[in-house]
N, C-alpha and C positions, 0 to 999 in steps of 0.2 A: 317658703323654701329659701335656703341660703344661696346667694348668687355664687356660681362656680367661677365667675370671671373676676370678682373682687379679690385683689391680692391681700394676703395676710402674712407676707414673707417675714417681716420683722415686727415683733411685739415687745416694746421696751418698757421695763418697769421704771417708774419715776416715783420717788418718795413724795407723798402728799404734803409733807411738812417743809419742803425746801423751795422757797420762792424762786431762787435762781434756776434750779433744775426745772421747775414748772414752766418758766419762761423760755429756757433754752429748748425745751421739747417742741415748742412751736416751730422751730427752724430745722428740726432733724428730719431726714428723709425716711421716716419709719411709716409703716402702714397702720400701726395701731399702738396705743399707749395704755399701759396699765398704771393708773394713778393709785398708788398703794397706800392704804391706811393701816395695813396689817404689819408684816414683818419689818418693813423699812421705817416704822415710826415707833418711838419708845412710848411706854405707857403714859408718861407725863405729858407727852405732846399729842396724844390722840385727839383730844377735843379741839386743840388749836389747828391741827392738820385738817380735821373735818371742816372747820369753818373756812380755812384758807382755800381748800380745794373747791368748796362750793362757790366762793367768791371768784376764784380764778376761772373756773369753767363757765360761769355766768358772763364773764368778760369776752369769752370766745377767743378766736385766733388760732385754733388748731386745724383749720382747713378740713381736708378730706380724711384726716386720720381718725380711725375708730377710737372713741373715748370710752375706756373701760375703768370702772372704779372697783378696786378690790377692798371689800370691807373686812372687818374682823368677824370671826365666827360668832354665831348667835349664842353659843355657850360661853362667851366671854362677857366681861362687864361692859365692853364697848360695842358689842355687836348690834344690839337693837338700835342704839342711837345712830350708828353708822348706816344701818339699813334705812332708817327713817330719813336721814339726810340724803343718802344716795338716791332714794326714790324721787326726790325733788331737784336733783342736780341736772345740769345740762350735759348729760352723758348718754351714751348709746347702750351701754351694757353694765350690769352689776355682776361682779365676780365674787362667788362665794367660796371660801377656802374649805378644804378637807371635807368635800361632799362624799358621804359614804353610802347614801341611799336616796331614793326619790323623795322620801318624807322630809329630808333636809331642805330640798328645794321648795316643797310645800310650805315649810315654816317661814322661809324668806318671802315667798309670794303672798303670804298673809299680811305682810307689812308693805311690800313694794308693788302689789297689784299685778298688772299684766306687763310690767317692765321685763325686757329680755334678760335672761340670766345665763352666765357662763359658769361652769363648775371647775374648780381646782381639783384635779384627779391626782391624789398624792397619798392615799392610804390603801392597804390591802383590801379593806372592805369596799372601797370605791372601785378598785379593779374588778372585784368579783361581781359588783352590781352595775358595771359600766353600761350595759345594754339597757337596763331599766332606767338609769339616770338619763341617758341619751334620748330615751323615748318620752321624757317629760315634755309637755307642750310648750313650756317656757324656756327650755334649754336650747340655746343656739350655738354653744361652743364649749369645748373642753380645753383646759390648759394643764399640761402635765407638770406636776410638782415633783420633779425627779430627785431633788435633794431630800425632801421629806420622805419620799417613798423609799429611797435607798437606806435612810436611817431606820425606818420601820422594818424593812426587810433584813437589816443587818448585813448588807452586801459590802463587798470591797469594790473600790474604784477600778474600772477597766476601761481602756480606750474604746473597746468594741461594745461596751454596755451590755454584754451578754447576760449578766444577772437581771437586767431590767427588761429584756426583750419580750418575755411573756406578758408582762404588765403593759408595755407599750402596745403590743399587738392586740390585747383585749380592748384597750381604749380605741385604737384605730378601727377595729371591726365594728364596735358599737357606734362610733361616730359616723362611719361610712354607711352603716345600715339605716341610720336615722337622719342623714343629711345634716350633720352637725360639724361645724368647723373644729379642727383638732390641731392644737399648737404644741410643739415639742418643748421639753424642759430646757432650762438654762445650761450654758456652758460656763463653768466657774472661772476658768483661767482666761480673763478678759484680754490679756496681752499675748495670748497664744493663738495667732491667726491660723496657723496650720492645723492645730487641733480642732479649732472651731470649724474650719472648713470641712474637715473629715467628719465631724459629728453632724454638720448641716447636710452633707451629702448622704450620710446614712439615713437621717430623718426624712429627707426628700425622697430617697429611694423607697423607704417604707410607706410613704403616702401622707406624711404630715403636710399641712397647709403652710406652715411657717414655724418660726422658732421664737421663744421668749428670750429676752436679752437683759443683761444686768448693767451694760455699759454702752454708751454711744459709739465707742471704738469698734463694737461688734457689728454695727449696722451694715457697712458696705459688704463685708464677706457674706453675711446672711442674705441680704437682698439679692446678691448675685447668684447664690446657691439655689434660692427658691424661685428665681425668675426663669422663664423659658430662655434657653441659650439661643444664639444665632443659628446654630446647627439645627436645633429642634424646630425653630420657626421656619427655616428653609424646608425641612422635611415635611412639616405640616402643610405648607402651601403646595408642595409638589404632590402630596397624597390627595389633597382635595381636588387639584386640577386633574390628576390622573383618574380619579374615581368619577368625576363629573363627565369626563370624556367617554369613559366606558359606559356610564349610565345612559348617556345620550345614544349609545349604540344598542341599548336594550339589554346590557349585561350588568352583573352585580358584583364583580370582583375585578380589581385592578392589581397591577404589580408595580412596585416602586423599589428600586435598589434590590431587586431579587426577592422581595417579601410581599406576601399577600396583603392587600388593602381592602377591607370590607366596611360596611356601614359603621361599625363600632369604632374603627380606626379613624374614620372621617369625623365622627362626633367628637372624639378626643382631640383631633387636630383643630377643629373649630373652637373648642373650649380653650385650647392653648393659645390660639391666635387672639381670642377675645381677651384673655388675661394679659397677653403681651401688649395689646392696644391700650388697656386700662392702665397698666404700669407706665406706659409712655405718656399717657395723658396726665397722670399724677405727677410725673417728673417735670412735664412741661408747665404744669400749673404751680 
């Protein structure tokens, strides 16, 4: 079962072919890093990037950040070699692009064994098969590939992402039903903090665990948006205290700020405080 307290607020893409970027990532306050061997690396650099990334990860230095390696698809000329290399890398997760059905995960697992796998959810087929993919025993996370998805759906860009809401919702439902981490897609305008915050707030309200990022400049806004706010932390503490007081009196329902507090609210409050504590520990470390 995936820990509900571990934060996945910011998940930053880093090209596997760029030594300086790989080194800088060790200092960034992100919760997870996607070391990319796919879109961010040209065909001529694929083999070099694979070797560089293996060497870099072996050296360590990424601390508590989740290390995710995105390979090329197994239907490409680089996919199998990527999978074989990623299997032996000092990484936490292998990320498979354009997962359309559970059999795609099976094909990777034949190479990588029991290594945890995350799925890039970025095709109409993937959206329609999201529940079956999430149910796969090796799948522990989804990453939404909203750029590729928008291209395949032939949608227009809208700030409210209305054309993508059905697809986002299908992935969210599947992920939550099967206890799978679900990470929102990227926001392309990396200098537009206001737009990024708006999209982060939308994703957080929908239930995403965090957001994938294309630039370090996006980290602060995203970390803040997906972390419990001071107001939420204060409310959680008061809910727990009120419920424990009522429970000691043999009752099962408390009232805080004019709203009912039951067992389910207390469970959510405790999860929120646990996440806040883990974020604080990560920042202190």
